[in-house]
N, C-alpha and C positions, 0 to 999 in steps of 0.2 A: 905876453908881446903880444902871443899869440892872441887875435881878435878874434874871438864863432861867426860877428859876421861880415871878416872878411873873406874872399873867392878865395880859394887852396890855387894858389899861383905854381902849375911843375911846369918844368920849363926841361926837355930831357939836352938838352943844351944848352950847356952852364956859359958860354962865349956871348947866346943868344939873353938869357937871364943878364950879364952884365953887361948889352947895352941899355935894356929896357932899360933894371936900376941906376944909368946915369945916367942913360934920358930925363927918364922919373923926376930925378934927386934936379938935373942941372930947369927943368920945370916949376923945381918946385913942388910940386907934390905925387903921394904915397906911386907906389904902383900901378896898385890895381886903381884907380884916376885918370892913369895916362894912360892903362893901354885899354879902360870903357871911354874914355875920350880920343882915341884912335879907331877903333870895332865907330862908332858916331859920329865918327867925321866918315870916312870911309865908306858907309851906310847911306849919307846925303850925298854924298861926292853920286855915290851908282846911282839916286837916288834921283838928282840934279838930272846924268847925263838920262835916264828914261827918260824923265820930262820931257828934256830937249828935241831926243828924237821920237815924241808921239805929236808936242806939240809941230816939227819940223814934219812929220806924215799926216799931222788933219791940217796943214798948209796945201800942202800939197793932191791931199784930197776934197777941199774947198775946191781947189782951184780946178778943180777938171772936171768935178758934181756943176760950177761953176759956168762954163764955157759953154762953147753956143752949141748945140746938137748935133750943126754940121761941122766942125771946127771936130771935131773928133768920130765923129760917126765913119763909119770903114765905110771900103766900097762893099759893091755885091760880092767879087771875086775876094777880096779876103775876108767875106761869109762862106764862101762854102769852103777854101782851103780853112778854116779853119774850123767847118764843121767836121766835113771829110781826115782832118786830125784828130780831130775827139774821136771821132768814129772804128780814128785804124788803134789807137792807143784806147780804147774800149772793147775791140777786137783783142787786142791779147793780152786784157788781163784777164778778158775770160779763157782763152787759149789757158793762159796761166792754174787759173783756177782750174782745168776740168785734167 
């Protein structure tokens, strides 16, 4: 009954093994095939979520680059404020490094 090419399916929880065996039997496939199929389904779902997030990010970035410069250009006061904040962060980092 032991197939040398089969995965070694060890489960520390007998209830977990029984549940997977029952689900595989209901699906009409071996436990190995059931587990591999579930892993593949999960991996492709994760990939899809990543790709959707990436596409949304690209769309936001594209919109920012396509915007008119005057609509995204910050005022002189904000630039000065950002530069001061950056200098303050750099001073704090230098103080910690010393």
